[in-house]
Structures are given as C-alpha cells and as structure tokens.
C-alpha positions in Angstrom: -82.7 156.0 -71.5 -79.1 155.1 -71.1 -77.1 153.9 -74.1 -74.2 152.4 -72.2 -74.9 148.9 -73.5 -73.9 149.8 -77.0 -70.2 149.8 -77.6 -69.8 149.7 -81.4 -68.7 153.3 -81.5 -65.5 155.3 -81.6 -63.0 156.2 -78.9 -63.9 159.9 -79.2 -66.0 162.3 -77.2 -68.2 164.0 -79.8 -69.2 167.5 -78.8 -71.4 168.4 -81.8 -73.0 167.2 -85.0 -70.3 168.9 -87.0 -67.7 166.7 -85.3 -69.8 163.7 -86.1 -70.1 164.5 -89.8 -66.3 165.0 -90.0 -65.8 161.6 -88.4 -68.0 159.9 -91.0 -65.5 160.8 -93.7 -62.9 158.7 -92.0 -65.0 156.2 -90.2 -63.1 152.9 -89.8 -64.9 149.6 -90.3 -64.1 147.7 -87.1 -64.6 150.2 -84.3 -65.0 149.7 -80.6 -65.3 152.0 -77.6 -64.7 151.8 -74.0 -67.5 154.2 -73.1 -70.4 155.4 -75.1 -72.1 157.5 -72.4 -70.8 160.7 -74.0 -72.9 160.1 -77.1 -76.3 161.6 -77.6 -79.2 159.5 -78.9 -78.8 161.2 -82.3 -75.1 160.5 -82.5 -75.5 156.9 -81.6 -78.1 156.3 -84.2 -76.1 158.0 -86.9 -73.0 156.0 -86.2 -75.0 152.8 -86.2 -76.6 153.8 -89.5 -73.3 154.6 -91.1 -71.9 151.2 -90.1 -74.8 149.5 -91.8 -75.0 151.8 -94.8 -71.6 153.3 -95.6 -71.8 156.5 -97.6 -70.5 154.8 -100.7 -72.8 154.5 -103.7 -70.7 151.9 -105.6 -72.1 149.0 -107.5 -71.6 146.7 -104.6 -73.6 148.9 -102.2 -76.3 150.4 -104.3 -79.2 148.3 -105.6 -80.1 150.0 -108.9 -83.1 147.7 -109.5 -84.6 148.2 -106.1 -83.4 151.8 -105.6 -82.2 151.1 -102.1 -78.8 150.6 -100.6 -78.0 147.3 -99.0 -76.7 146.9 -95.5 -73.1 145.8 -95.4 -72.4 145.2 -91.7 -74.3 141.9 -91.2 -73.7 138.7 -93.2 -76.9 136.8 -93.5 -77.3 133.0 -93.5 -80.7 131.4 -94.3 -80.9 127.7 -93.2 -83.2 125.1 -94.6 -83.6 122.1 -92.3 -85.2 120.4 -95.3 -84.3 121.1 -98.9 -86.4 124.0 -100.3 -89.8 123.1 -101.7 -89.2 121.7 -105.2 -91.6 124.3 -106.8 -89.2 127.1 -105.8 -91.7 129.3 -104.1 -89.9 129.6 -100.8 -86.4 130.2 -102.4 -87.8 132.7 -104.9 -89.5 134.7 -102.1 -86.4 134.8 -99.9 -84.1 135.9 -102.7 -86.5 138.5 -103.9 -86.5 140.4 -100.6 -83.2 139.5 -98.9 -81.0 140.4 -101.9 -82.6 143.9 -101.8 -81.8 144.3 -98.1 -78.5 142.6 -97.6 -75.1 142.8 -99.4 -74.3 139.1 -98.7 -76.6 136.1 -98.5 -75.8 132.5 -97.8 -78.4 129.7 -98.5 -77.7 126.6 -96.4 -79.4 123.3 -97.4 -78.9 119.7 -96.2 -78.3 118.5 -99.8 -75.5 119.5 -102.2 -76.4 122.0 -104.9 -76.7 119.3 -107.6 -79.2 117.4 -105.6 -81.6 120.3 -105.2 -84.7 120.4 -107.5 -84.0 121.6 -111.1 -86.3 124.6 -110.3 -84.2 125.6 -107.3 -80.9 125.2 -109.1 -82.2 127.4 -111.9 -83.4 130.0 -109.4 -80.1 130.2 -107.7 -78.1 130.3 -110.9 -80.3 133.1 -112.2 -79.5 135.0 -109.1 -75.8 134.6 -109.8 -75.0 132.1 -107.0 -71.4 131.3 -106.2 -71.2 127.7 -105.0 -69.4 126.4 -101.9 -69.5 123.1 -100.1 -68.1 121.4 -97.0 -64.6 120.0 -97.1 -65.2 117.1 -94.7 -67.1 115.9 -91.8 -64.8 115.2 -88.9 -65.2 112.2 -86.6 -67.0 114.3 -84.0 -69.6 115.5 -86.7 -68.2 119.0 -86.9 -68.1 120.3 -90.5 -65.2 122.2 -91.9 -65.8 124.5 -94.8 -63.8 124.5 -98.0 -64.4 126.5 -101.2 -64.8 124.3 -104.2 -65.7 125.0 -107.8 -67.0 128.5 -108.0 -69.6 129.6 -110.6 -68.3 132.7 -112.3 -70.2 135.7 -111.0 -71.0 138.9 -112.7 -69.3 141.6 -110.6 -68.7 140.8 -107.0 -70.5 137.6 -105.8 -73.1 138.2 -103.2 -75.1 134.9 -103.1 -73.6 131.7 -102.0 -74.8 128.1 -101.3 -73.5 125.8 -98.6 -74.3 122.2 -98.0 -74.8 121.3 -94.3 -75.1 117.6 -94.0 -76.2 115.5 -91.1 -78.4 118.0 -89.2 -81.2 115.5 -88.9 -84.3 117.7 -89.1 -82.4 120.6 -87.5 -81.5 118.6 -84.3 -77.8 119.5 -84.8 -78.0 122.8 -86.6 -75.2 124.2 -84.5 -73.1 122.5 -87.2 -74.7 124.7 -89.8 -74.2 127.8 -87.6 -70.5 126.9 -87.4 -70.4 126.6 -91.2 -72.0 130.0 -91.6 -69.4 131.5 -89.2 -66.5 129.8 -91.1 -67.8 131.1 -94.4 -68.0 134.7 -93.3 -64.7 134.5 -91.5 -63.1 133.7 -94.9 -65.1 136.2 -97.0 -62.8 139.2 -97.9 -65.0 142.0 -96.6 -63.6 144.5 -94.2 -67.1 146.0 -93.5 -68.7 143.0 -91.9 -69.3 143.2 -88.2 -71.2 140.0 -87.6 -73.4 137.2 -89.0 -77.1 136.7 -88.6 -78.4 133.1 -88.9 -82.1 132.6 -89.5 -84.4 129.8 -90.6 -86.2 130.0 -94.0 -89.6 130.4 -92.3 -89.2 133.5 -90.2 -90.2 137.1 -90.5 -87.4 139.2 -89.1 -88.1 142.8 -88.2 -85.0 144.5 -89.6 -86.6 148.0 -89.7 -87.2 147.9 -85.9 -83.8 146.3 -85.1 -81.8 148.8 -87.2 -83.5 151.8 -85.6 -82.6 150.7 -82.0 -78.8 150.6 -81.7 -79.0 150.7 -77.9 -80.7 147.4 -77.9 -78.8 145.6 -80.7 -75.1 146.2 -80.6 -73.2 144.9 -83.6 -70.5 143.8 -81.2 -72.6 141.6 -79.0 -74.6 138.4 -79.5 -78.3 138.5 -80.3 -80.1 135.4 -79.1 -83.4 134.4 -77.5 -83.0 133.8 -73.8 -82.5 130.4 -72.2 -85.3 129.3 -69.9 -84.5 126.1 -68.1 -82.3 125.6 -65.0 -80.4 122.3 -65.2 -78.8 120.8 -62.0 -77.3 117.4 -62.4 -76.7 116.9 -58.7 -80.2 117.6 -57.7 -81.6 116.0 -60.8 -83.3 119.3 -61.6 -84.7 119.8 -65.1 -87.9 120.8 -66.9 -90.0 118.2 -68.6 -88.6 117.8 -72.1 -89.0 115.0 -74.5 -85.2 115.0 -75.3 -84.4 114.0 -71.7 -86.2 110.7 -72.1 -84.7 109.9 -75.5 -81.8 107.4 -75.4 -80.8 108.2 -71.8 -80.1 111.8 -72.9 -80.3 113.3 -69.4 -77.7 110.9 -68.0 -75.4 111.4 -71.0 -75.7 115.2 -70.7 -74.9 115.1 -66.9 -71.9 112.9 -67.6 -70.7 115.3 -70.2 -71.3 118.4 -68.1 -70.0 117.2 -64.7 -67.1 114.9 -65.8 -66.1 115.5 -69.4 -66.4 119.2 -69.8 -63.0 121.0 -69.6 -62.4 122.2 -66.1 -61.8 125.8 -67.1 -65.1 125.8 -69.0 -67.0 124.2 -66.1 -65.6 126.9 -63.8 -67.1 129.6 -66.0 -70.6 128.1 -65.5 -69.9 127.7 -61.8 -69.1 131.4 -61.6 -72.4 132.1 -63.5 -74.8 129.7 -62.0 -73.3 127.7 -59.2 -71.7 124.2 -59.1 -73.0 121.8 -61.7 -75.7 124.2 -62.8 -76.5 125.6 -66.2 -79.2 127.9 -67.6 -80.0 126.2 -70.9 -82.4 125.2 -73.7 -82.4 128.1 -76.1 -84.0 128.0 -79.5 -81.1 127.4 -81.9 -82.4 128.8 -85.2 -81.9 132.5 -84.7 -78.6 133.9 -83.5 -76.3 136.9 -84.4 -72.6 136.3 -83.8 -70.2 139.3 -83.8 -66.7 139.6 -85.0 -65.6 141.9 -82.2 -62.9 140.6 -79.8 -62.5 137.3 -81.8 -66.0 136.1 -80.8 -66.7 134.6 -84.2 -63.5 132.6 -84.3 -64.0 131.6 -80.6 -67.5 130.4 -81.4 -66.1 128.1 -84.1 -63.4 126.7 -81.8 -65.7 126.1 -78.9 -68.2 124.4 -81.2 -65.5 122.1 -82.4 -64.4 121.3 -78.8 -67.9 120.7 -77.4 -68.7 118.4 -80.3 -65.6 116.4 -79.6 -66.8 115.9 -76.0 -70.4 115.3 -76.9 -70.8 114.6 -80.6 -74.6 114.2 -80.8 -75.4 117.0 -78.3 -78.8 118.5 -79.2 -78.7 122.0 -80.6 -80.8 123.7 -78.0 -78.4 122.5 -75.3 -75.3 123.0 -77.5 -76.0 126.6 -78.4 -76.6 127.6 -74.8 -73.2 126.3 -73.8 -71.3 127.5 -76.9 -72.6 131.0 -76.8 -72.0 131.6 -73.1 -68.5 130.1 -73.2 -67.7 132.3 -76.3 -68.9 135.4 -74.6 -67.1 134.7 -71.3 -63.8 133.7 -73.0 -63.9 136.9 -75.0 -64.7 139.0 -71.9 -68.3 139.6 -72.9 -69.8 137.8 -70.0 -73.5 136.8 -70.5 -76.1 138.4 -68.3 -78.8 135.7 -68.2 -77.5 135.0 -64.7 -78.8 138.4 -63.6 -82.1 136.8 -62.7 -82.6 136.6 -58.9 -82.3 132.8 -59.2 -78.5 133.2 -59.3 -75.9 134.8 -57.2 -73.3 135.3 -59.9 -69.9 136.7 -59.0 -69.7 138.4 -62.4 -72.8 140.4 -62.9 -75.4 142.0 -60.7 -78.5 143.7 -62.1 -78.8 147.4 -61.6 -82.4 147.3 -60.8 -82.7 143.9 -59.1 -86.0 144.8 -57.3 -87.7 145.5 -60.6 -86.6 142.2 -62.1 -87.6 140.2 -59.0 -91.1 141.8 -59.2 -91.5 141.2 -62.9 -89.4 138.0 -63.3 -88.8 139.1 -67.0 -85.6 138.4 -68.8 -86.4 140.3 -72.0 -85.6 143.8 -70.5 -83.4 146.3 -72.2 -82.3 147.8 -68.9 -79.5 150.5 -68.8 -76.3 149.3 -67.3 -73.3 151.1 -65.8 -70.3 150.2 -68.0 -67.9 151.2 -65.2 -69.3 148.5 -63.0 -70.7 145.9 -65.3 -69.3 143.9 -68.2 -70.8 143.9 -71.7 -74.1 142.1 -72.2 -75.7 140.3 -75.2 -79.0 141.5 -76.7 -81.7 139.1 -75.7 -84.3 138.6 -78.4 -87.9 138.1 -77.3 -88.9 134.5 -76.9 -92.5 135.6 -77.7 -91.5 135.6 -81.4 -91.9 131.8 -81.4 -95.5 130.9 -82.0 -96.7 127.6 -80.7 -99.9 125.5 -81.4 -102.8 126.2 -81.5 -101.9 129.8 -82.4 -100.0 128.7 -85.5 -103.3 128.4 -87.3 -104.6 131.9 -86.5 -103.9 134.4 -89.2 -105.3 137.3 -87.1 -102.9 136.6 -84.2 -99.9 136.5 -86.6 -101.0 139.7 -88.3 -101.4 141.4 -84.9 -97.9 140.2 -83.8 -96.2 141.5 -87.0 -97.7 144.9 -87.0 -98.1 145.7 -83.3 -95.5 143.5 -81.5 -98.3 141.7 -79.5 -97.5 138.0 -79.5 -100.4 135.5 -79.9 -99.2 133.8 -76.7 -99.5 137.1 -74.8 -102.5 138.7 -76.4 -103.7 140.2 -73.1 -100.8 142.5 -72.7 -98.7 144.8 -74.9 -95.0 143.8 -74.9 -92.5 146.4 -73.8 -90.8 146.1 -77.2 -92.1 144.6 -80.5 -91.0 141.1 -81.1 -87.9 141.1 -83.3 -89.0 138.1 -85.3 -92.0 135.9 -85.9 -91.6 132.1 -86.4 -92.8 130.1 -88.2 -94.3 131.5 -91.4 -94.3 128.9 -94.2 -93.9 130.2 -97.7 -94.3 127.1 -99.8 -97.9 127.7 -101.0 -98.8 130.8 -103.0 -102.5 130.6 -101.9 -101.7 130.3 -98.1 -102.4 133.1 -95.7 -98.9 132.7 -94.3 -97.3 133.4 -97.7 -99.5 136.4 -98.3 -98.8 137.8 -94.8 -95.1 137.4 -95.1 -94.8 139.0 -98.5 -97.1 141.8 -97.4 -95.0 142.4 -94.3 -91.8 142.3 -96.3 -93.2 144.9 -98.7 -93.9 147.2 -95.7 -90.4 146.3 -94.4 -88.8 147.5 -97.6 -90.6 150.8 -97.4 -89.6 151.3 -93.8 -86.0 150.6 -94.6 -86.1 152.9 -97.5 -87.5 155.7 -95.3 -84.8 154.9 -92.7 -82.0 155.2 -95.2 -83.4 158.4 -96.8 -84.0 160.1 -93.4 -80.4 159.5 -92.3 -79.0 160.4 -95.7 -80.7 163.8 -95.5 -79.6 164.4 -92.0 -76.0 163.5 -92.7 -75.9 165.5 -96.0 -76.9 168.6 -94.0 -73.9 168.0 -91.7 -71.3 167.7 -94.5 
C-alpha cells in the first residue's frame, strides 16, 4: 500500500527508527510535507500517533480519573439539532466518554445555556463548562461567534457550550459548523490540527480512524461523498423532496448559474463541466483541517455563499463550501475522479478499476508528483435508513464488523467510520445499550493503541 496521500509529516527523509525517536523530542505542532513516500508504514503511524498524543503527561493531557491520555490534535464539536433530552441521559452519556477521549469538547444546542433544562445545565456545570454564545446573526443568517461571560473553570477549560440559533431542525446546520470553526480558530491551542463536527446520535469509530493515518490525514477534509449530479441546463437532478419545496430547484439554478461568483463557478466548471455540480452530501459529519488556511477559508466561503443564497439547504451548501475551500487552498477535491467527469485537475490512477466498480469510497494510492492532495471520503454506508433503523442485530453487526445493514450481502473494503443514528435518550433502549457497550470497547482499544505506541517509542529513546 502507498502512503502518498498522507501529508501531515515532516520535511525529512527518515532513515531509521533512531532518527524518528530523535525527531519526536523536537516535533513541531503544525507540520506539513511535500512528499511522504520515504516514510515506512511504522514511521507514518508513529508520527500520526505523536501528533494525536504528544509525549507530555501534564494535567492537560493526562486523564487521571480514566487513566488514559486524551488526543489533542482534533477539536470536537457535538451538535444537537434539538435541545438535549430534558432528563439529561444523552448529554451525560456524551460527556462521560468524550471527555475521556478528547482534550477539547464543544456542545452546540439551538437554545442558549439558560434555556436548557435544569438537569442539563447542572450536568454541564458539574463538568466544568465554560460558556460561550453567538455575537449576532447577520442579515444573511450567518452567525458570528463572540465570547461572553465565562464560567470560572478549574484548571484549563476543556468543555464549552455554544448556542446555534435558526438551524430549523438541522436544515441549515452549516451555520453551526461555521460556529464550531470560528470557536476553535480562536482557541489558544497550538496543538490543534483540525475540528471534527458530529451529531449527538452517532457512533464514531475513533480507534479505527486513529490507526489508519494513510486514510485520514489531519491536513485534509474528512467528509461523506456527494452522490447527485446537478445540471441546471439539462434540468438533471435526482428525485429529492427539497427540489419541490418553495421552487427550490429554480432558486438553486438561479444562484448557481447567475449569482455565484464567476471565479467560484469556474472552479466547478473545471471539476465537472459547465453549470454542473456533484452535490448533496450529508452535512452532520465533517472534519475541517487548519492546514493551508482551510479552516479560515471555510468560514469565509460560508459567509459568502450565505450572502448569495441565505436559506440554502445544508446538504447543498456543504458540498459547495467544502469543494470551494479545498480548491482555493490548493487541495483540489477528487470526487470528480469518477468516470462521469473529465476533470482538468485530477485523473484517477486506476481508472479502469473505478469504472468497473463504480465505487467512490476507495482509498487508492496516488502519485503525489502527478496529482494534487485529496480529501478522505467517509463511507456513506454509515448512514442507516428505514427499515434497518429498527434492527438491533444489523446495527451490532455494523459496529463490530464494518458490514452495513444496507449492504449485508457483502463485506465492505474498510469498516464504516461511523454509524448513524443511535439515539441515547432512553436508558432501557437497545440503541443506548449498544452505544455505551461499543464506547466501552472503544476506550479499551484506544488505551491499547496508546500503550502500544508508548512502549514502542520508549524503546527508541
């Protein structure tokens, strides 16, 4: 397997493990490399691990209660499209596990802190929450973050709350993603490499993702793939209820063909052809990197797109915002590598294989000297749709084997990175029991991951 996709490593050619151990003593936080082909599998994994878990057992990195170091490279945001259940079960479950795994956690709700249930306010306060809120909602609906009264925190604050108003059942949650990006951009942490935005009802397979640095670069987007070709000239679109709502297709085409900035429209013309777009991506799971100003660009592009189309639906908005961000930062997207397009930017190395399989979720090796950087496409099979949402056995199989309920006849090439939805609001529900059981297993796997690499690195010092 080639590891050319992963570029979050150093500008050095490492000849031996002793060189690598010496490097760890002086490893900078934000590191990029032009070529990782000189790194072995072992070296790549060790550098990735050291970025997540710096060798620094201070109070801010070591969880004394849980006995496990917390990862520091990824700032986590958990979004609630509706306020957390008033009994506090969902919020308690999330805090119990995520504060053991992550150094920083942001809870996003549509209501301000004081309007949450008394139970949820108490839970957040007991976890030492530091409060934040929005400064204002602009005329285009974009939200600008501003820190307000901050609850005194014991030690360094790690848990934060942000109000994200006007998302309307999650229809416009790109506004919340922008708030998450703004928050972590302001957070004074030099070790952060990106932000991960997740819904409250997801199981995310951290232990798998962290062990596969060649698939999940910290300097590239992670996002499920888009699946619909839109062509306003030929009136080409998949059946979707949003198109029939309030003349949405006509309004989208007017935005895309007439109102979108010419330079932005030209990017999509390079990728897909004139007036075409590969769009409709689930908008509740995305990783946004800091590298090459992608986080700041994401915020700016979100602001601009919402000015042109203020009530753009999130599954269209995120497709546009992410691909523009990548292209503007010279990290061109590769969803155009499918044989449906004749992009002037990227060509797939193994085009014949892709045409035969017609599969987007492939972690194919790429030649960095010929091709631009690519995002990490998350498996769309992690989304579970009716009637499979009522089948506990299918969910259990998906979590522990990577076989999605929607593709039970075949084993996926890679386990699904996430499983959604898994509701946590009822203690006696199978979804709650399965999620907590899977998270307990996750903690053990992460602990083993940390201990394995700690032993390896200690031997090299």
